[in-house]
C-alpha positions in Angstrom: -29.1 12.0 34.8 -27.9 12.2 31.2 -24.2 12.3 32.2 -24.7 9.4 34.6 -26.4 7.3 32.0 -23.6 8.0 29.5 -21.0 7.0 32.0 -23.0 3.8 32.8 -23.2 3.0 29.1 -19.5 3.4 28.7 -18.8 1.1 31.7 -21.2 -1.5 30.4 -20.0 -1.4 26.9 -16.3 -1.4 27.9 -17.0 -4.5 30.0 -18.7 -6.1 27.0 -15.7 -5.2 24.9 -13.4 -7.0 27.3 -15.6 -10.1 27.2 -16.0 -10.1 23.5 -12.3 -9.4 22.7 -11.5 -12.7 24.3 -13.5 -14.4 21.7 -11.3 -13.5 18.8 -9.7 -10.7 16.7 -6.0 -9.9 16.9 -4.9 -6.6 18.5 -3.1 -5.4 15.3 -6.2 -5.8 13.2 -8.5 -4.5 15.9 -6.5 -1.3 15.9 -7.0 -0.9 12.1 -10.6 -1.6 11.2 -9.8 -1.2 7.4 -7.0 -3.8 7.5 -6.8 -5.5 4.1 -6.8 -8.9 5.8 -10.5 -8.9 6.2 -11.8 -10.6 9.3 -15.1 -12.4 9.3 -18.1 -10.1 9.8 -18.6 -11.3 13.3 -14.9 -10.8 14.3 -15.0 -7.3 12.9 -18.1 -6.3 14.8 -16.9 -7.9 18.1 -13.5 -6.2 17.8 -14.8 -2.8 16.9 -18.1 -2.0 18.5 -17.6 -2.9 22.1 -16.2 0.6 22.3 -19.0 3.2 22.6 -16.6 6.0 21.5 -16.2 4.4 18.1 -19.8 3.7 17.3 -21.9 6.5 16.0 -25.3 6.5 17.8 -27.1 9.4 16.2 -30.6 10.8 16.1 -32.1 13.2 13.5 -33.9 16.2 14.9 -36.1 17.7 12.2 -37.2 21.4 12.2 -39.2 21.5 8.9 -42.9 21.7 9.6 -42.0 21.9 13.3 -41.7 18.1 13.4 -39.3 17.9 16.3 -38.2 21.5 17.1 -39.6 23.9 17.8 -42.9 22.5 18.9 -44.6 25.5 17.3 -43.5 28.7 15.5 -43.2 32.0 17.4 -42.0 30.7 20.8 -39.8 33.0 23.0 -36.2 32.4 23.7 -36.8 30.8 27.2 -39.2 28.2 25.7 -36.9 27.4 22.8 -34.0 27.0 25.2 -36.1 24.6 27.4 -37.1 22.5 24.4 -33.5 22.1 23.3 -32.4 21.2 26.8 -35.1 18.5 26.8 -33.9 17.2 23.4 -30.3 16.9 24.6 -31.4 15.2 27.8 -33.6 12.7 26.0 -30.8 12.0 23.5 -28.4 11.3 26.3 -31.0 9.1 28.1 -31.4 7.0 24.9 -27.6 6.3 25.0 -26.9 8.3 21.8 -23.8 10.3 21.2 -24.7 12.5 18.2 -27.5 14.9 17.1 -28.1 15.6 13.5 -29.9 18.9 13.8 -31.8 20.3 10.8 -30.5 23.9 10.2 -31.9 24.4 6.7 -35.0 22.7 5.5 -35.9 25.0 2.6 -33.6 28.0 1.8 -33.8 29.1 5.4 -31.7 29.1 8.6 -32.1 27.9 12.2 -29.1 30.1 13.0 -27.8 33.6 12.5 -27.1 33.7 8.8 -26.0 36.5 6.5 -27.1 34.4 3.5 -30.4 32.7 4.3 -33.4 34.2 6.1 -34.4 32.9 9.5 -36.7 30.0 9.2 -40.4 30.7 9.4 -40.7 27.4 11.4 -38.8 29.3 14.1 -40.4 32.7 14.0 -43.8 32.1 12.4 -43.3 34.7 9.7 -41.2 35.3 6.7 -38.1 37.5 7.1 -38.4 37.9 10.9 -35.3 38.1 13.1 -34.1 35.5 15.6 -36.5 35.5 18.6 -34.9 37.6 21.3 -31.6 37.0 19.4 -31.7 33.3 20.4 -29.6 31.1 18.0 -30.8 27.5 18.1 -27.7 26.1 16.4 -25.3 27.8 18.8 -27.3 26.8 21.8 -27.8 23.1 21.0 -24.1 22.7 20.0 -23.0 24.1 23.3 -25.5 22.1 25.3 -24.8 18.9 23.5 -21.1 19.2 23.8 -21.4 19.6 27.6 -23.1 16.2 27.6 -20.5 14.6 25.4 -22.8 14.6 22.4 -21.6 15.6 18.9 -23.7 17.9 16.6 -23.9 17.6 12.8 -25.7 20.5 11.0 -28.3 18.9 8.7 -28.7 20.9 5.4 -31.2 20.4 2.6 -29.2 22.1 -0.1 -31.5 22.6 -3.1 -35.1 22.8 -1.9 -36.4 26.3 -1.8 -40.0 26.0 -0.8 -42.3 23.3 0.7 -45.5 23.2 -1.4 -47.5 20.7 -3.4 -49.5 20.4 -6.7 -52.7 21.3 -4.8 -51.0 24.0 -2.7 -48.2 25.5 -4.8 -45.6 27.7 -3.3 -43.7 29.0 -6.4 -43.9 32.8 -6.1 -40.4 34.1 -5.3 -41.8 37.5 -4.4 -43.5 35.8 -1.4 -40.2 34.9 0.0 -38.2 37.0 2.5 -36.6 40.0 0.9 -33.2 38.7 1.8 -33.8 35.2 0.4 -31.2 34.3 -2.3 -34.1 32.7 -4.3 -35.9 36.0 -4.3 -32.8 38.0 -5.1 -32.0 35.6 -7.9 -35.2 33.9 -9.2 -33.1 32.8 -12.2 -31.5 30.3 -9.8 -34.7 28.5 -9.3 -36.9 25.9 -11.2 -40.6 25.3 -10.5 -41.5 21.7 -10.0 -44.8 20.1 -8.9 -45.8 23.1 -6.8 -42.3 23.7 -5.2 -39.2 25.7 -6.0 -35.8 24.2 -6.3 -32.4 25.6 -6.9 -30.9 24.5 -10.2 -27.6 22.7 -9.5 -26.7 23.0 -13.2 -25.8 26.6 -12.5 -22.3 27.3 -11.1 -23.7 30.2 -9.1 -26.0 27.8 -7.3 -23.2 25.4 -6.4 -21.2 28.3 -5.1 -24.2 29.5 -3.0 -24.5 26.1 -1.4 -20.8 26.0 -0.6 -20.9 29.5 0.8 -23.8 28.5 3.0 -21.9 25.6 4.4 -18.8 27.8 4.9 -20.8 30.1 7.0 -21.9 27.3 9.3 -18.4 25.7 9.7 -16.7 29.1 10.3 -19.3 30.3 12.7 -20.2 27.3 14.8 -18.4 24.5 16.6 -20.2 21.8 14.7 -18.7 18.4 14.4 -20.1 17.8 10.9 -22.3 18.8 8.0 -24.8 16.4 6.5 -26.9 16.6 3.4 -30.0 14.5 3.2 -31.5 12.6 0.2 -33.0 15.6 -1.7 -31.0 16.5 -4.8 -32.9 16.8 -8.0 -36.5 16.4 -6.9 -38.3 13.1 -6.4 -40.3 12.3 -9.5 -44.0 13.4 -9.7 -46.1 11.9 -12.5 -46.8 14.5 -15.2 -44.0 16.9 -14.2 -40.6 17.5 -15.7 -37.7 19.4 -14.1 -37.2 22.2 -16.6 -33.5 22.9 -16.5 -33.3 23.3 -20.3 -31.8 26.8 -20.0 -28.9 25.7 -17.8 -28.4 22.6 -20.0 -28.3 24.8 -23.1 -25.7 27.0 -21.5 -23.5 24.4 -19.7 -24.6 20.9 -20.7 -23.7 18.4 -23.3 -24.4 14.7 -24.0 -26.9 12.7 -22.0 -28.9 15.0 -19.7 -28.9 12.4 -16.9 -25.1 12.2 -16.9 -24.9 16.0 -16.9 -27.2 16.3 -14.0 -25.2 13.7 -12.0 -22.1 15.6 -12.8 -23.7 18.8 -11.4 -24.4 17.1 -8.1 -21.0 15.5 -8.1 -19.4 18.9 -8.5 -21.6 20.4 -5.7 -20.5 17.6 -3.4 -16.9 18.0 -4.3 -17.1 21.8 -3.8 -18.7 21.5 -0.4 -16.2 18.9 0.7 -13.3 21.2 -0.2 -15.0 24.1 1.5 -15.5 22.2 4.8 -12.0 20.9 4.8 -10.5 24.4 4.1 -12.5 25.8 7.0 -12.0 23.0 9.5 -10.1 19.8 8.6 -11.6 18.0 11.6 -15.2 18.8 10.6 -16.8 15.9 8.8 -19.0 16.1 5.7 -21.4 13.3 4.9 -24.6 12.5 3.0 -27.7 10.5 3.9 -28.8 9.3 0.4 -31.9 7.4 -0.5 -31.4 3.7 0.4 -31.2 2.3 -3.2 -28.4 3.5 -5.5 -29.4 1.3 -8.4 -31.3 -2.0 -8.8 -29.1 -4.7 -10.1 -29.6 -5.2 -13.9 -26.9 -7.8 -14.2 -24.1 -5.5 -15.1 -24.4 -2.2 -13.1 -23.4 -3.6 -9.7 -26.6 -2.5 -8.1 -28.5 -4.1 -5.2 -30.9 -7.0 -5.5 -33.9 -4.7 -5.0 -36.8 -3.4 -6.9 -37.5 0.3 -6.2 -36.8 3.9 -7.0 -33.2 4.5 -7.8 -31.4 7.6 -6.5 -28.9 7.3 -9.5 -31.6 7.7 -12.2 -34.5 9.4 -10.3 -32.6 12.0 -8.2 -29.4 12.0 -10.3 -27.4 11.2 -7.2 -24.3 9.0 -7.7 -23.2 8.2 -4.2 -20.6 5.7 -5.4 -18.8 8.5 -7.3 -18.4 10.5 -4.1 -17.2 7.4 -2.2 -14.7 6.6 -4.9 -13.6 10.2 -5.3 -13.2 10.7 -1.5 -15.5 13.7 -1.4 -17.4 12.5 1.7 -16.2 11.4 5.2 -19.3 9.2 5.6 -22.5 8.0 4.0 -25.6 7.3 6.0 -28.0 5.6 3.5 -31.6 5.8 4.5 -32.5 2.1 4.6 -36.0 2.7 5.8 -37.4 -0.8 5.3 -37.6 -3.9 7.3 -35.9 -7.3 6.8 -39.1 -8.6 5.4 -39.7 -5.9 2.8 -39.7 -8.0 -0.3 -38.7 -5.3 -2.8 -36.0 -3.7 -0.6 -34.9 -5.9 2.3 -32.9 -4.2 5.0 -30.3 -7.0 5.1 -29.7 -6.9 1.3 -29.2 -3.2 1.3 -27.0 -3.1 4.4 -24.8 -5.7 2.8 -24.6 -3.7 -0.5 -23.6 -0.5 1.2 -21.1 -2.4 3.3 -19.5 -3.6 0.1 -19.7 -0.2 -1.5 -17.6 1.4 1.3 -15.3 -1.5 2.0 -11.7 -0.7 1.4 -12.3 3.0 1.4 -11.8 5.7 4.1 -15.5 6.5 3.9 -17.4 5.5 7.1 -20.7 3.7 6.8 -23.4 4.9 9.1 -26.9 3.4 8.6 -30.0 5.5 8.9 -32.9 3.6 10.4 -36.7 4.3 10.3 -37.6 4.5 13.9 -40.6 6.6 12.7 -42.2 3.5 11.3 -42.9 2.1 14.8 -46.6 2.3 15.3 -47.4 2.1 11.6 -49.0 -0.7 9.7 -45.8 -1.5 7.9 -43.9 -2.1 11.2 -46.9 -3.1 13.3 -44.9 -6.2 14.4 -42.1 -4.0 15.8 -43.2 -4.3 19.5 -43.0 -8.1 19.2 -40.0 -8.6 17.0 -37.8 -5.6 17.8 -37.0 -4.3 14.3 -34.4 -1.8 15.6 -32.7 -4.5 17.6 -32.5 -6.7 14.6 -31.1 -4.0 12.4 -28.6 -2.7 14.8 -27.4 -6.2 15.7 -27.1 -7.1 12.1 -25.3 -3.9 11.1 -22.7 -4.3 13.9 -21.4 -7.3 12.0 -20.7 -5.4 8.8 -17.1 -4.7 8.0 -17.5 -1.0 7.1 -20.2 -0.2 9.7 -19.4 2.6 12.1 -22.8 3.4 13.6 -26.4 4.2 13.2 -28.7 7.3 13.0 -32.3 7.1 14.0 -35.2 9.0 12.3 -37.2 10.2 14.0 -36.7 11.2 17.6 -40.4 11.8 18.3 -41.3 8.1 18.2 -38.3 7.3 20.4 -39.2 10.0 22.9 -42.8 8.8 23.0 -41.6 5.2 23.2 -44.0 4.1 20.4 -44.3 0.3 20.5 -41.4 0.4 23.0 -39.0 1.9 20.4 -37.2 4.2 23.0 -36.7 1.4 25.5 -35.5 -0.9 22.8 -32.9 1.6 21.5 -31.8 2.4 25.1 -31.3 -1.3 25.7 -29.2 -1.7 22.5 -27.1 1.3 23.5 -27.1 1.0 27.2 -27.6 -1.8 29.7 -27.5 -4.6 27.1 -25.2 -4.8 24.1 -26.8 -6.7 21.3 -24.9 -8.6 18.6 -26.3 -10.9 15.9 -24.9 -14.4 16.0 -24.4 -15.5 12.4 -23.9 -19.1 13.5 -27.4 -19.7 14.8 -29.4 -16.6 13.7 -30.1 -15.6 17.2 -29.2 -12.5 19.2 -26.7 -12.5 22.0 -27.0 -9.9 24.8 -24.1 -8.9 27.1 -24.9 -7.3 30.4 
């Protein structure tokens, strides 16, 4: 059924493209979506995203805490295989064409690694072998490709343990004997009950690049994606103590130095990916706010945590430097969120990537369906609004949903809504009257 639905989606969307192309957009510009003679937002969207091949329609599949896969630790190979088959089938039924599969949530591996120990979320114990030799990344990549679905390996590069202030996990001797954090505790920094790798150390940046090389060399993945965790999210009363690495390698403002460390890590990983497989993409899904506008920094008209100053993550530097193929900002708020409206941030990221070769994918908060924050979703259709609006952005090349669980359970109709946007009905926002137009 997955293949049939995908073919149906292609037929429907191709038909929509034919209808929409008659409404405007010259052929020469349509063939070059980054043409300097910018079309209107609506012309760009209508000319580009009637084609299902060109629109990324992705879903994040989380493995940390057994959120999406596996359903519990310690399953045998047959059960793991069955669960991955179900995920691939459900992704196809939603009309999606890409899976962003979390292969490293915390200094571990959902694949056969010579560098990182097998994830305890897979085996149920630290340092255990792959169950019956079953390799989840290898299997899901093969199964997805058979269904015309791309796979991007999702890596959390710097987080070593998942703990908390009340339940700290900072003892490196409790880690698997082969863990690079146990072998090199000097690579780590304790922070608010967790361990992080210190990106101020060249050895750490090399380790992260080597881990990515192992994936790209060993697996037929279509891309590598880092998520929003770089330096840790701030916790009141705690400081990230990288004074030793700063004393050895740093100078000037420590914030600028930290950002330069992350910049160098991103550049090094980019070069590693391209040296292994030029066709493999490298992207990052940063926190949705780069900086809040202070009148001179060029930030967004928002009021919230800034990835630039809080996580020392300067996404604009990577875009301008060309060290990413795509960015997928996590704009996990609704249009009505006063401090960080979806539309304001989508427009800002569109502007940030305009005129570059960097693709803009937008990460959407499907997981907020059924919550108080998005309790109106079943009536208003937040995903429909967001996808429809995004399709009009000049730099937009697709969307990625987090998380798959709410879509699979169809919370507040989220799964049906997404399938409608990607399948039988094609939705575009009409900037002239503020309504949505559906093409059968």
